[in-house]
C-alpha positions as CSV (number, residue, x, y, z in Angstrom):
1,M,104.9,207.2,33.3
2,K,101.1,207.8,33.2
3,G,100.7,204.5,31.3
4,A,102.7,202.6,34.0
5,A,100.5,204.2,36.8
6,T,97.3,203.2,35.0
7,L,98.6,199.6,34.5
8,A,99.5,199.3,38.3
9,F,96.0,200.5,39.2
10,V,94.5,197.9,37.0
11,V,96.5,195.0,38.5
12,L,95.7,196.3,42.1
13,A,92.0,196.5,41.1
14,S,92.1,193.0,39.9
15,V,93.5,191.5,43.0
16,S,91.1,193.4,45.3
17,C,88.1,192.0,43.3
18,G,89.2,188.4,44.0
19,G,91.0,187.9,40.7
20,Q,94.2,185.6,40.5
21,A,96.7,184.8,37.9
22,P,96.3,181.7,35.9
23,A,97.7,178.6,37.5
24,A,100.8,177.2,36.1
25,S,100.2,173.9,34.2
26,S,101.9,170.5,35.4
27,T,102.9,167.6,33.5
28,Q,101.6,164.3,34.8
29,S,103.1,160.8,34.0
30,P,100.8,158.5,32.3
31,P,99.4,155.5,34.6
32,P,101.3,152.4,34.4
33,A,100.2,149.8,32.1
34,S,98.0,147.1,33.6
35,A,99.7,143.8,34.4
36,P,98.8,140.8,32.1
37,V,96.0,138.5,33.4
38,S,96.9,134.8,33.4
39,T,94.4,132.2,32.6
40,P,94.7,128.8,34.4
41,E,94.6,125.9,32.0
42,T,91.8,123.3,32.5
43,S,92.8,119.5,32.7
44,G,89.5,118.0,31.5
45,A,85.8,118.1,31.6
46,G,84.3,118.8,34.9
47,I,87.5,119.2,36.6
48,T,88.4,122.1,38.6
49,P,91.6,124.0,37.2
50,A,94.6,124.8,39.5
51,P,94.9,128.4,40.4
52,S,97.4,130.6,38.6
53,S,99.1,131.7,42.0
54,P,100.4,129.6,44.6
55,S,97.7,128.4,47.1
56,P,97.8,127.1,50.6
57,A,98.8,123.2,50.8
58,S,95.9,121.0,50.1
59,P,94.3,119.1,53.2
60,S,95.6,115.5,53.6
61,P,93.5,112.7,52.2
62,T,90.3,112.0,54.2
63,S,90.7,115.2,56.2
64,S,87.9,117.5,56.8
65,A,87.5,120.3,54.5
66,K,87.1,123.8,55.8
67,P,83.4,124.9,55.8
68,T,82.3,128.4,54.9
69,K,80.1,130.9,56.6
70,A,77.4,129.9,54.1
71,G,77.6,126.2,54.8
72,P,79.7,123.2,53.7
73,P,82.7,124.0,51.2
74,P,82.1,123.6,47.6
75,F,83.2,120.4,45.8
76,T,86.7,120.6,44.4
77,A,88.6,118.0,42.3
78,K,92.3,118.0,41.2
79,V,93.6,115.6,38.8
80,T,97.5,114.9,38.8
81,R,99.9,112.2,37.6
82,I,100.7,109.7,40.2
83,A,104.2,108.7,41.1
84,R,105.2,104.9,41.0
85,D,105.9,105.0,44.8
86,R,102.4,105.8,45.7
87,L,101.4,102.4,44.2
88,P,103.6,99.9,46.0
89,Y,100.9,97.1,46.1
90,S,98.4,98.0,43.7
91,W,100.5,98.2,40.5
92,R,103.4,95.9,39.3
93,P,105.0,95.1,35.8
94,G,102.8,93.1,33.8
95,C,99.5,95.0,34.8
96,P,97.2,95.7,31.8
97,V,98.0,99.4,32.0
98,S,101.0,101.4,32.9
99,Y,101.1,103.3,36.0
100,R,101.9,106.4,33.7
101,D,98.3,106.0,32.3
102,L,96.9,106.4,35.6
103,R,95.8,109.6,37.5
104,L,95.3,110.6,41.0
105,V,91.9,112.4,41.7
106,T,91.9,114.3,45.0
107,M,88.4,115.4,45.6
108,T,85.7,116.3,48.2
109,Y,83.3,113.9,49.4
110,W,80.5,114.0,52.0
111,G,81.3,111.7,54.9
112,W,79.6,109.6,57.4
113,D,79.6,112.3,60.0
114,D,77.7,114.8,57.8
115,R,80.9,116.7,57.0
116,A,83.1,117.4,54.0
117,H,86.3,115.5,53.6
118,T,88.9,115.1,51.0
119,G,89.7,111.7,49.5
120,E,91.9,110.1,46.9
121,L,90.9,107.6,44.0
122,V,93.3,106.3,41.4
123,V,91.8,105.8,37.9
124,R,92.8,105.7,34.2
125,K,93.4,109.1,32.7
126,T,90.6,108.4,30.1
127,V,87.8,108.3,32.7
128,T,89.0,111.2,35.1
129,G,86.3,113.3,33.7
130,D,83.5,110.7,34.2
131,I,84.6,110.1,38.0
132,V,84.8,113.9,38.6
133,T,81.3,114.6,37.2
134,A,79.7,111.4,39.1
135,F,81.2,112.4,42.5
136,R,80.5,116.0,42.2
137,K,76.7,114.9,41.9
138,L,77.0,112.5,44.8
139,Y,78.4,115.5,46.9
140,A,75.7,117.7,45.9
141,M,73.2,115.2,46.9
142,R,75.0,114.6,50.3
143,Y,75.3,111.0,49.6
144,P,77.5,109.6,52.6
145,I,80.8,107.9,51.8
146,R,82.6,106.1,54.8
147,Q,86.2,106.9,53.5
148,M,88.0,107.1,50.3
149,R,91.7,105.9,50.3
150,L,94.1,104.3,47.9
151,V,93.8,100.5,48.2
152,D,97.6,100.7,48.8
153,V,96.9,101.8,52.5
154,Y,95.7,98.2,52.8
155,K,98.7,96.7,51.1
156,G,96.7,96.2,47.9
157,D,94.4,93.7,49.7
158,D,90.8,93.9,48.4
159,F,89.3,91.9,51.2
160,D,90.8,94.2,53.8
161,S,89.7,97.4,51.9
162,I,86.3,96.2,51.7
163,D,86.1,95.1,55.4
164,A,87.1,98.7,56.2
165,D,84.4,100.2,54.0
166,N,86.7,101.9,51.7
167,T,85.6,103.4,48.5
168,S,88.3,102.7,46.1
169,A,89.2,102.4,42.3
170,F,92.4,101.0,40.7
171,N,93.7,97.8,42.0
172,C,95.8,95.5,39.7
173,R,94.0,92.2,40.3
174,P,91.7,89.4,38.9
175,A,88.0,89.7,38.8
176,T,86.4,87.9,41.7
177,G,86.2,84.3,41.0
178,S,88.0,84.5,37.7
179,S,91.5,84.5,36.2
180,N,90.7,87.4,33.9
181,W,91.7,90.9,34.9
182,S,89.1,92.9,36.7
183,N,88.0,96.3,35.4
184,H,89.8,97.7,38.5
185,A,93.0,96.5,37.0
186,Y,92.5,98.9,34.0
187,G,91.6,101.8,36.4
188,E,87.9,101.8,34.8
189,A,85.8,100.7,38.0
190,V,85.1,102.0,41.3
191,D,83.6,100.4,44.5
192,V,81.4,102.6,46.6
193,N,80.6,102.0,50.3
194,P,81.5,98.2,49.9
195,R,80.2,97.2,53.3
196,E,76.7,98.6,52.7
197,N,76.8,97.3,49.1
198,P,78.4,93.9,49.2
199,Y,79.3,91.3,46.5
200,V,76.7,88.6,46.8
201,T,76.8,85.3,45.1
202,A,73.8,83.7,43.3
203,S,73.3,81.7,46.2
204,G,73.0,84.6,48.6
205,G,76.5,84.5,50.3
206,T,79.0,87.3,51.1
207,A,82.5,86.9,52.2
208,H,82.2,89.6,54.8
209,A,80.6,89.2,58.2
210,N,80.0,92.8,58.6
211,A,78.1,93.1,55.3
212,K,75.7,90.1,55.7
213,K,72.8,92.1,56.7
214,Y,73.1,94.1,53.4
215,D,72.9,91.2,51.2
216,H,69.5,91.9,49.5
217,R,67.8,94.7,47.7
218,P,65.9,96.9,47.8
219,M,66.5,98.0,51.3
220,R,66.8,101.0,53.3
221,G,70.0,102.3,55.0
222,K,72.7,104.8,55.1
223,G,74.9,104.6,52.1
224,V,72.9,101.8,50.6
225,I,72.6,101.7,46.8
226,N,69.4,100.4,45.3
227,P,68.2,99.6,41.8
228,G,67.3,102.9,39.9
229,D,68.2,105.2,42.7
230,R,70.2,108.5,42.5
231,V,73.5,106.8,42.7
232,V,72.8,104.3,40.0
233,R,71.3,107.1,37.8
234,T,74.4,109.4,38.5
235,F,76.8,106.8,37.2
236,A,74.3,105.9,34.3
237,A,74.5,109.6,33.3
238,V,78.1,109.2,32.6
239,G,77.7,105.8,30.8
240,W,79.0,103.5,33.8
241,G,76.9,100.4,34.7
242,W,76.1,99.1,38.0
243,G,77.1,95.4,39.3
244,G,73.8,95.3,41.1
245,A,72.1,94.9,37.8
246,W,73.9,91.5,36.9
247,S,71.9,88.4,36.7
248,G,72.8,85.8,39.3
249,T,75.9,87.3,41.2
250,K,75.2,90.8,42.3
251,D,78.1,93.4,43.1
252,F,76.3,96.2,44.7
253,Q,79.3,98.5,45.4
254,H,80.6,98.1,41.7
255,F,80.4,100.6,38.9
256,S,82.4,100.4,35.8
257,R,83.0,102.0,32.3
258,N,81.8,98.8,30.4
259,G,79.2,97.6,33.1
260,R,81.1,94.5,34.0
């Protein structure tokens, strides 16, 4: 009895001095394992890979890209296969390349209105890296491009596309003044701002009335390409030649993989 009383006194003294019984231990579940991180696949040198999760629909071709608070939106490029029905006029059986060897490049360009736009070019799949690299640099330097649409918008008519000052690439057609295939028929050439950079014969003539004032070089003007300028150097850096460097006939709008 004395021992029990003594024990009770010790417990009461402990409580009155602020002591407390040890807390009961609790068992916690381990944290869930982290979800695996998916890595997007790249589709070629200089090409922006597609995001791993669904993204909003891309703007329609030639539409304005959305600016950021810091300024114009960054350059983007997407390379995809192109369906046969997107090429109703520019491709047909008998062309030197199959439409299956062509690719649609949807990318940003700097417009005539000093705003970013989204345009489309069709080129051979082997040169998509060259095209994206070159146009990325043109966008960075704010080189203005009037518009960038498939030549099929003009029913494959090269004259109408040029008259509209349309920057374009693939078109299964002969070279101007020749029965041989143009480099455009192989998807290995691009015409840039063709009104400001016309095809000029050795005698100084051009077929487009709205381009006559641009028939000589060097000259100053918006969108004009001159010998050795930044545009020529940009394409030279990826190994492409300029038609403005030809002897006799000059094709100031024309850049091609083999220089012809």
